[in-house]
C-alpha positions, -999 to 999 in steps of 0.1 A, spaced: 125 -664 -539 139 -689 -514 114 -705 -490 127 -713 -455 112 -742 -436 117 -736 -399 132 -765 -380 121 -777 -346 143 -768 -316 145 -790 -285 163 -789 -252 189 -817 -248 211 -805 -219 209 -784 -187 234 -769 -164 228 -748 -133 250 -731 -107 227 -711 -83 224 -699 -47 201 -728 -40 220 -756 -57 252 -761 -76 237 -785 -102 204 -789 -119 189 -815 -97 198 -797 -65 185 -765 -79 152 -781 -90 147 -799 -56 153 -766 -38 128 -748 -60 102 -775 -53 107 -773 -16 107 -735 -14 143 -731 -2 156 -696 0 192 -686 -8 197 -653 9 221 -647 38 248 -623 50 274 -614 25 307 -632 31 329 -617 3 337 -584 19 331 -562 50 296 -548 47 298 -524 77 294 -493 55 269 -507 31 231 -501 31 225 -538 20 245 -564 39 231 -596 24 228 -614 -10 221 -648 -25 257 -661 -28 267 -696 -40 271 -721 -12 301 -744 -10 314 -736 -45 350 -745 -51 363 -738 -86 393 -761 -81 370 -791 -82 364 -782 -119 398 -768 -131 433 -762 -120 440 -731 -99 463 -718 -126 435 -718 -152 410 -704 -127 432 -674 -120 429 -664 -157 391 -661 -154 368 -637 -135 342 -655 -114 315 -649 -140 335 -670 -165 343 -696 -139 306 -699 -132 299 -701 -170 324 -730 -174 309 -750 -146 273 -747 -158 282 -752 -194 302 -784 -185 271 -799 -168 249 -790 -198 274 -802 -224 280 -835 -207 243 -839 -200 236 -835 -238 266 -856 -249 279 -828 -271 315 -834 -260 315 -869 -274 331 -881 -306 308 -880 -336 294 -846 -330 302 -821 -358 317 -793 -337 318 -769 -366 280 -769 -363 278 -763 -326 279 -727 -313 279 -708 -281 257 -678 -273 265 -667 -238 252 -637 -219 264 -615 -191 250 -582 -182 281 -570 -164 310 -592 -172 341 -592 -149 330 -568 -122 354 -582 -95 383 -581 -120 376 -545 -129 371 -535 -92 403 -552 -81 425 -537 -109 412 -502 -105 417 -503 -67 453 -516 -73 459 -489 -99 447 -460 -77 466 -474 -46 497 -477 -67 500 -439 -74 483 -444 -108 513 -463 -122 497 -485 -150 509 -519 -140 479 -539 -151 477 -576 -151 480 -590 -187 448 -609 -181 429 -577 -170 410 -572 -203 405 -610 -212 390 -615 -177 369 -584 -179 351 -585 -212 316 -600 -213 321 -621 -244 351 -640 -230 329 -667 -213 315 -677 -248 350 -678 -261 363 -700 -232 334 -725 -236 341 -728 -273 378 -733 -267 373 -760 -241 351 -781 -264 362 -771 -298 328 -756 -308 335 -737 -340 300 -724 -348 284 -691 -340 300 -675 -309 292 -643 -292 277 -626 -261 243 -610 -257 240 -580 -234 205 -567 -225 209 -561 -188 187 -585 -168 172 -599 -200 206 -609 -214 204 -647 -211 168 -649 -224 181 -628 -253 208 -655 -258 181 -682 -258 160 -663 -284 190 -658 -306 201 -695 -303 166 -706 -311 165 -686 -343 199 -697 -355 189 -733 -351 155 -732 -366 169 -713 -396 194 -742 -402 225 -722 -393 236 -745 -364 229 -780 -352 232 -772 -315 241 -742 -294 252 -738 -258 230 -709 -246 227 -692 -212 244 -667 -190 264 -661 -159 269 -632 -134 291 -625 -105 279 -592 -91 283 -597 -54 311 -572 -52 316 -540 -33 309 -520 -65 279 -542 -75 261 -539 -41 269 -502 -37 260 -494 -72 226 -510 -70 221 -494 -36 227 -460 -51 198 -468 -75 176 -478 -45 170 -511 -63 182 -535 -36 163 -546 -5 177 -533 28 159 -558 50 191 -565 69 173 -577 100 156 -605 81 175 -613 49 160 -647 44 126 -632 37 138 -601 19 131 -613 -16 93 -611 -14 76 -606 -48 41 -591 -48 42 -585 -10 30 -553 5 63 -548 23 86 -555 -7 114 -530 -9 137 -541 -37 155 -571 -51 181 -594 -35 213 -597 -55 221 -632 -67 250 -649 -86 256 -680 -107 249 -694 -141 224 -713 -162 232 -733 -194 207 -748 -219 216 -769 -249 193 -761 -277 194 -785 -306 177 -792 -339 151 -819 -334 162 -843 -362 199 -840 -352 190 -848 -316 169 -878 -326 196 -891 -349 222 -892 -321 198 -905 -295 198 -875 -272 175 -871 -243 149 -844 -250 136 -824 -220 113 -800 -237 107 -781 -269 114 -744 -273 86 -731 -295 88 -693 -293 106 -662 -283 105 -624 -287 124 -593 -277 109 -558 -274 116 -524 -258 96 -503 -234 111 -472 -249 102 -455 -217 128 -450 -189 164 -456 -180 157 -481 -152 119 -483 -146 95 -506 -165 66 -490 -183 39 -485 -156 13 -502 -177 36 -530 -188 32 -521 -225 66 -534 -236 62 -566 -216 28 -571 -230 40 -567 -266 68 -591 -259 45 -618 -245 21 -613 -275 48 -616 -300 63 -647 -283 29 -664 -284 25 -654 -320 60 -668 -328 51 -701 -310 17 -702 -329 0 -705 -295 -31 -688 -280 -31 -672 -245 -53 -700 -233 -26 -726 -242 -2 -713 -215 -2 -731 -182 26 -714 -163 44 -681 -163 77 -676 -145 74 -639 -138 104 -615 -138 90 -603 -105 121 -589 -87 102 -575 -56 104 -539 -67 73 -518 -59 67 -507 -94 81 -536 -114 59 -563 -99 27 -543 -106 35 -533 -141 44 -569 -151 11 -582 -138 -7 -555 -157 10 -567 -189 2 -603 -181 -35 -595 -175 -36 -575 -207 -23 -605 -227 -42 -633 -211 -76 -617 -203 -100 -641 -187 -75 -670 -189 -52 -651 -164 -70 -666 -135 -66 -701 -148 -29 -702 -152 -1 -704 -125 23 -675 -120 53 -678 -98 84 -658 -89 114 -680 -84 136 -650 -76 120 -652 -42 143 -682 -37 173 -675 -59 175 -637 -57 181 -618 -89 209 -632 -110 208 -602 -133 220 -613 -168 219 -650 -157 183 -648 -144 166 -657 -177 186 -689 -181 179 -704 -146 143 -693 -148 140 -710 -183 154 -742 -166 126 -738 -140 101 -737 -168 116 -767 -186 115 -787 -154 79 -776 -148 68 -791 -182 88 -822 -175 74 -829 -141 40 -811 -141 49 -791 -111 49 -753 -105 77 -740 -82 63 -716 -56 66 -679 -47 79 -678 -12 80 -650 14 48 -633 2 23 -625 29 -2 -597 24 -4 -587 -13 7 -552 -21 -13 -524 -35 -20 -529 -72 -15 -567 -70 -47 -584 -82 -61 -608 -56 -77 -632 -82 -44 -645 -96 -28 -678 -87 7 -666 -77 16 -700 -64 22 -687 -29 40 -707 -2 44 -741 -18 47 -759 -51 15 -769 -70 9 -799 -91 -8 -794 -125 -4 -804 -161 21 -780 -177 20 -782 -215 33 -747 -221 55 -725 -199 66 -689 -205 95 -670 -189 96 -632 -187 128 -612 -182 132 -574 -183 163 -553 -181 174 -517 -174 171 -497 -206 136 -511 -212 148 -545 -227 122 -573 -226 129 -609 -236 103 -637 -235 108 -674 -241 82 -702 -245 87 -739 -239 64 -768 -246 62 -803 -231 80 -827 -253 57 -853 -268 78 -865 -298 
């Protein structure tokens, strides 16, 4: 019987493209200062829409990163992926000579894929009397796995390559998969993360139909308000997050900068409802328990939890029930914060950018805040440190990130301060 010795997995590169910063440093500085990213939608006329605002990217120009001809072959979600991945790959030095690219993979997530591409082509199809004159790039732009393929082609990464899809847990699922591939010795490094471009007419109207989005059109800047008594749904966000996970000895050998260590991850199901989380947070609780077990950590070892906390009336309460069930008496001693209050909800990309927030928290011993929360809502415990209003300094040795998706998907990742 073969015995497998699990390898250590570290973080050696980061890339972010978010509504509050188009690179990692700007994103982190905005998180620290409590900067919100919501505003009126600029992409289309919202006159007939229930929600007229979102967390869009600011000042993003794809032609700064690639030729217009190449960009036209990609949906926005792939464009976002390419930009975030470029920052992370260059940060880690994986593009340099001497890296065995057959041992570098890409596991990239998107919950929705090319929504704008699909919308545009179907509108054109119906307006053209249903004559099937589709763009030859329609399918390659649409499919969710194409971002992983595009990243691999740009850099020649020939290792494992695929897309994870688990709704809003998608990019955390990508991180868990990448973590397992590396620690089992099946890759030296993996570009893991996710991207999403859902600020489209169909995206906004579709989530409006589910009554999932906030309709606080008179004050969009404060609409993403986790745990608040007046929360009325999430704010749509867009962008991408990329994390280079690498086998520890490989990273040391090539002199890579190490930001943190990934020590655990788990995926579970609520097995409860099409869109709602389990009211007692049972699936979330199981995920957190298994992630801690995987990391060989105790609940009292955790200093910070980046909560999924989307600002939905039921979801915020059920998550805190799950957290309280896992952490017991320690729950009042750790920090919890909801960075979606600033970024909005990036759907399948949310886990990646929130993992970056956790990594930075361990690096700088600083907890990013939850903004926009005034009076706590019914069912929200008053004895928890939800990091309201402004960032808080504290030693962060272990940080956990929660992500949950429609269909009852839960993905939890755990990072540890790097100490050699």
